[in-house]
N, C-alpha and C positions, 0 to 999 in steps of 0.2 A: 454623630452616630457612634455606636459602640460595637466593637468586634470581639469575639471570644476565640482564642487560639489554644487548642489542646496540644500539649507537648508530650512526647514519649519519655520513658525513663532514660533512654540512651541519648536523647537530643543534647547537643553541645550548644555553647553560646553562639557559635557561628550559625547554627541552624535556626535558633530563635531570632537572631538579628536579621537573618535573611527573610524570615516570614513577616517580621515587623515592617521591613522596607517594602514588602509587596502589598501592604494594606494601605488604603487611603483614609481609614477611619482615624479620628482624632483621639478616641478613647479605646484602649485595647486591654483586654484581660488575658493574662497568660495563666493557663490552668496547669499546675504542676502535679504529677502523681507522686505518691510516696516513693522515696529512694531516687528521685530525679537527680541525674548527674549535674544538671544546671544548678541545683540547690546545694552543692557541696562547697561552694566558695562564694564569699562575699564579693570578690572581684567580679564575678559574673553579673551580679545584680548592679554593681556600680557601672559596668559597661553598658547594661541595658538602660540604666538611668541616663547615661550620657547619650546613647543612641536616641532615646525619646526626646531629650532636650534639644539635640541637634536637628531633629525632624519635626519639632513642634507637636509632639504627641504626648498623651498621658497614658502611662503604662501602670497597670495595677496587677498585683499578684494574687491568684486564688489558689489556696492549698489548705488542706487540713493538717499539714505538718507544721507544728508550732515553731520548731527550730528554723524551718525554711522561711516562715513569715517573719521571724525575728531578724534573719539575715537580710531579707528584702526591705524591712522597715529601716534597718541601719543604713541602707543605701539610699533612703529617701523615697522608696516606692510604697504607695498605699497597698494594703493587704486586705483580703477577705477570706473568711473561712470556707465559703461555698460560692457557687455561681449564683445561687438565689440571693445571697447577701450582696453580690456585685450588682445584680439587676434590680434590687429593691430601690424604689425612689427615695430620695433624701427626706428626712423627717421634716414635716411642715413647721414653720416657726410658731412659737407660742403666741396666742392672741394678746394684744396689748391690755394691760390692767386698766380698770376705770380710774379716771382722774381723781386723785386724792386718796385712792385706796392703796394699801401697801402691796408690794409684789409678793406672789406666793413663795413660800419657802423652797429652797433648792431641794430637788428630788421629789417634789410633790407632783403627782400626775394631773393632767388637765381634766381627767374624768374622775378624779378622786372625790369630787363633790365637797371639797373643803370649803368651809365658809370663811368670810373675811375675818381676819384676826381681830380679837377684841383688844381692850386696853392691855397694855403690857406686851403687845406683840413685838414692839421694837426690841424689847429685851430678849424675847425669844429668838428673833432673827439675829440679833447680835450674838446670842449664845450659839446658834446653829451655823454661824459663819456667813449668813446672807449678807450680801453687799461686799464681801471680801473678794480680792482678785481671784479669778478662777485659776486652777492649776494649769501648767503648760499642757497643750494638747498632745496627745500621743495617738498612735494608730491603733487599729483593732486589737493588735497582739501585745501592745505595751501593757505592763502591769499597772493597774490603777488602784487608788485608795478611795473607798466609799466614804464620803463625808457624812458624819452623823447629823441627823436633823432632830433637834430637840423642840418639841411642841409643848406649849402650855395647854393644859386641859381647858376646854372651852368655857367651863364654868368657874375657872379659877379667876379670882379678882386680883387686881393690882395690889401689891403690898402697901400697907399704910405705914408711913414712917412713925417710929416710936420716939417719943420725946425722951431725951436723956441718953439715948443709945447711939453708938456709932453706926452710921448708915452702912448697910451691907455693900461689899465691893462687888462689882460686876465681873464675873469670871468668864463669861461667854467669849469675848474677844481673845482671851488668853488661850482657851481650849482650842478655838478655831486656828489660832496661829500655830499651836503645837501640831495639830493635825496637818496643817498646810506644810510645815517644815518636814514632817514625816513623809508626806506624799512626794515632796520635792526630792528628798533624799532617796526614796525608792525609785523615782523616775530616773534621777541622775545615775544611781547605781546600776539600774537596768541598761541605760544607754551606755554607761561605761563598760559594762560587761560585753555589750554588743559591739562597741566601737573601739575596744582595746586594740592596740597594734597586733598584727599577726604576720607571719612569714611562711611562705610556701617554697620549699626547696625541692628541685627535681635534679637527680643525678643520673646521667647516662654513663654507666661504668665504662672505663677506658678499655679499648681492645687493641691488641698488638698481634702482628703475624708471628706464627711459629714455623720455622723453616724458611724456604724449602729445604728438605733433606734429600740428598742423592744417595740412594741405597742400592745394593746389589744382593739379590736373593739367589742362592745357589740350589739347584735341584741335584740331589745326590742319592745314589743307590745306598741302601742300608738304612736310610732315615725312614722311620715308621710314621712320624707325625711332624707337623710344622714346629720348628724350633725358633721362637722369637728372639732368643739371646744370640744365637749364631747365624740367624737369618738363613735357615735351611728348610727346604721342603722335600718331600719324598720324590724319588725318581724310580721308574720301573723299566726293566728291559723286557720287551715283548718279542715272542718268537712266532714266526710265520712259516708254514709249509708251502713251498712254491714248487710247481711242476711245469714241464714243457715237453711236448712230443710232436713229431711230425713225420711225414713220408718224404723221402728225398730221392731224386733220380740218380741212376748209375750212369756215369759218363764214360766209363772204360769200355774198350772193344776187345773181344776175344776172337782171335783169328785162328781158324782150323784149316790146315792144308794137308793134302795127301800127295805122295810122290808117284809120278808117272812111271810105268814099266814097259818093257818090250824085249825084243830079241834082235841081235845083229849077226851077220854072217861075215866071218873073216876069211879071206882068200890069200894063199901064199904062192908066189911065183918062184920062190927059192927052191931049186931042184938039187941043191947040194946038201942042205941040212934042214933039221926041224926048226920051227919058229914058235916059241912059247909066248903067249899073251898072258900077262899077270892079272890076277884078280884086282879089280879097282882101276884097271886101265881106262883112260878117259877117251871116249869118242864123242864127236860133236857134229852138229850141223854146221853148214857154212855160215849161218847167222850167229853161231856161237853158243847154242844151247847144248849143254854138256850132259853126258850120261856116263856112268861108270859100270864096268863089267862086274857081274856078281860071282864070277868063278874064273879060275885059271884054265886056259886051254892051250894045247900044243898042236900046231899045224905040221903035218908031215911034209917031206920034201915034195915038190911038184914033180909030175911025170913029164917025160919027153916022148912024144908020139909022132909017127910018120903018117901024114895025111896026104893021100894022093892029090896031086895038083898043087898042094901047099908046101910039101916038104915036111921037115921035122918042125913040130910046134910044141910049146910048153903048156901042159895041162895043169892049172893051179890046183893045190889042195885046199879044201874048205872045211870050216867047222863053225857051228852056231854056239852062241853064248848069251845068257840073259843079261839085261841091262836095267838100270834104274836112273831116273833123272837126279842130277846133283842138287838142283833146286826144286823143293816141293811146289806144287801148284799146277795150274793149268798150262803153264809155259812148257811143261814136259810132254804135253800131248802134241807130238810132231807127226807129220805125214810120212808115208812110206818112201824109202829110197832117199831120205834127207840126211841120214846119219852117214856121211861119206868121208869124214875127216878121221884118219887113223890116229892112234895114240902117238904122242910126240916121240916115243922111243922107237917107233917103227919107220922103216924106209918105205915111203909111199909108192916107190917104183916096184917094190917086191911084195908089199902087203896092201890089200884093199879091204874095205869094210862097207857094209850097207845094211839098212833095215828093210827087209823085204815087206814088212807090214808096219802099219802106223803104231806108234806107242799110245798108251792110254792109261786112265786111272788117276791122272793128276787133277786134284780139286783144290778150291779156295773158298772157305765160308767164314763169315763174321757174325758175332753175337755180343750183346751188352754184358758188362761185368762190373762189379763194384770195385773201384780202385781206392787206394789209400787217401788220395786227395778228396774223394767224395766224402769219406767218413770225417776227415778233418774239418771240411767246410760245414758238415751237418752239426758237429759238436759246437762249433763257433756260433752258428745261428741259434741253436738251442740255448746257449748261455745268454744270448741277448733276450730271448723270449723269457727266460727265468727272471732276468732283471726287470723286464717290463711287468711281469706278473707280480713281482715283489713290490714295485712302485704302486701298482694298482691297489694291492691290499693295504699298503700304508695310507694311500689317499682315502680309501673307503673305511679305514680304521676298523678292519674286520676283527670282532671279538675284543675291542678295546673299550674299557668303561667310559661312560658318558662324562664329559668334562675334561678328559685327558687329551693333551696335545702331543702328537708324535713329531719328532724332529728328524726328518730324512737325513740330515747331515751326519747322524750317528748310526746310520744303517750299515749292516754288514751281511754279506751273503756267503755262506759256507761252501765247501767243496761239493761239487755236484756228483751224483751217482747215476751212471747210465743204466738204461733198462737192459741192455745186452752189452757184452764186451765188444767195443768197436773193432778190435783186431780181428775178430772172427768174421766180420762182415767183408773184409778185404778179399777180393777174388771171387766173391759169390756171383754165380751166373744168374743175374736178374736185371730187369730193367729199372727197378727201384728197390728201396729198402726203408724200413721203419726204425726210428731211434727216439728214445725219450730220456730226459734228465730230471732228477729231483734234487732239492737242496733245502736247507733251513736258513731263513733270514732273520736277523735280529735288529731291533731299533729301540731307542730309549724314548720314553714318554713321561710327561709330568703334568700334573694338574696345576695350572697357574692361578686357580681361585684363591688359595691361601696366601698368595703373594700380597694381595691387597690387605688382607687381615693383618699380616706381619707389619706392613707399612703403617697401618693405623695404630697398631700397638706401639710401634717405635715412636710415632709422633706424640703419643700421650705421655711418654716418659720425658719429653722435652718441655713440658709446661712449667713455667716459672712459679715459685712460691707466691701465694697470694692471688693466683690466677686460676681460672677454670677453663678447660678446653670447650669450645663450642663444637659439639659433635657434628652439627649440620654443616659446619664449614670445612670439614676434612675433605681434601681433594687429592686423589691418587691418580697420577699419570704414568701408566706403564710405558716402557720403551721396547724396542725390538730385542727379543732374546738373542744372546750371544752363545754360539756353540763352539767349543774348543775341544776336539776329540770327543770324549764321553761326558764332558762337563758342560752343563747348561746354566747360564747366568741370566737372571731376569733383572735388568735395570729398572728402577722405579723411582719416581719423584713424588714426595708427599709434603703437603703444606696445610696449615689450618690457622684459625684465629683463637686467641685466648682472651678471656674477659676477666677483668679484675673482680675479685670477690669483695662485696661491700656489706658491712654490718650496719644497716640503716639506723638502728636504735643507738648503737654506740657512737656512730658518727654524729648523729643529732645531739647527743649529750656533749660532745666535744665543742660544738660551735654555739651552744646556748650562751647568750649574754655577750658574745663577741661582736665587734663591729663588722659591718658587711665586708670590707676589704680583707680583714683578717680571716673571717669565716670562708670567704671565697677562696683564699689562698690554700686553706686546709682542704676544702672540698675538691678543688681542682686536681689535687694529687690522685683522686680516685676516678676522674673522668670529666666529661662536660657537665657544667653546672648552670642551672637557671634558678635565680633567687627572685621571688616576687614578694614585695612587702606592701602592707597597707596599714595606715595611710602612706602616701609617697614619701613623707618626710621622715619615716622610720629609718634609723641608721644602725640599729643593732638587732640581733636575733633575739626575739622575746624569750624570757626564761619561764614565763607562766605556762603551766601545763595546758595543753590544748591550743596554744597560740603559735606553735611552730610545728610544721610537719615536714618530713623528709621522705620523698618518694623515689624508689629505685625504678628507673624506666626499664620495664621488662622487654621492650621492643628489640633491644640489642641482643639479649639472650635470656629467654624465660627462666633458664636454670643457672644464671650467673651468680645468684646469691642464695643458694639453698640454705634452709634452716632459719631464715628470717623473712618476715612478711615484706612485700614490696613497699608498703608504706609504714614508716615508723613515726608515731606521734605519741611518745610516752607522756 
């Protein structure tokens, strides 16, 4: 049974071999489209031939690409120009000629209706090369040489030898031999062209690490744009208006007291002289509550009078005077007849005192008042609130451009301004008071975005001569920013790969004609090298054009060798 396998343009040898292994048919046709990747190398067809031989299968190639059929034929695979040609039954063998009749001349069709040759046909066959060994077989795509067939006219008679003349020489075999040699030369030349040694070279350009570089990028005020030479980026000082206000209780107490007043009566038993009581003289109760006199008084001498039944008695002189409590408050409100202690300057045996009526008017009241400690505590609390509001605005980045990072380590809060003079609040009769503070805070911010760009720019300057940086390999690793005062430093590590630049055409020119070891030594200076030669016994890089190719493997870096094509086959 026969199977037909249609391959795509991008199918590789591995795909074709896998599909062959999956088939049980003995005869398999591989149909290749124009531009098939499989048909770019003779080695692919040789591998297919080995696969078929190892599995006892017959593989035939069907394609209308003449060069592909030539490569397949050089690997020993039958070829066809179309699927119809592959499916056509083999031509039936020619019917046997009647016994005794000569064979038809080569190239004559079975349906040509030619009649048996007449006399002299042997000469014609000899002239046409009939009976000569056939040329070596070639496949459908091998160039062939059509053998001329010389026929005698049917009515031509055999020549009659003339007496006395040299018989004509027979030129037919010579002409046939010439044509046969020409055909052999053409076939051998075609096979030589197809089977000449070739070499396929693949170079994967060498790559080397660049870095890692440890860089420090500084954010600095006054810088307007990133500086790749000095590794500087702009820094900006941002200002925030912060406020705080609150109502605070008054903890002071204002005490208001009034002094009790009254009147006392002094009595003098001194009948010999006057007794003067000075203003401010102190009288008191037996419990010690003191009062002072508000005026000076003089007591005249006491009288002596005769009372029947009693004899002579002393009638004391008396005089009243106002008094006020020494200590303000309700303690001065004393009952009547309790002020009985005379001033210490007086002799209690000669002078007496008493309050005939209770004293009164002494009061004690308390009210809240703002004291200095209340104001000091309020200012301290408001400063804490200012700091909290400042931190909130920094955290929310109020009014800061997008992409900018603020660094709280650089913040500074200016002197606060109170809403009222705190000194004026001290002593205010009130249960509470209001106070507010305002201040300006500043903090430094920077956009870390340009840091990565500066690191990339610096790693590009580290590429060695003869190499090209692989842009996709650049790796930037930022570190934690370092803040020292108002200076912000961004540590960053950057590394990448560089790939050697390879001029494929020039490199191929250097190794043409060199032995494989010497060529490999030269090529390996540029990267990993794979050299495939055919046949296996080839020991040098062919010098003939088209017999050696050098491919730069673009998988390492598609841009590693700009300006030259990936494949060089001059």
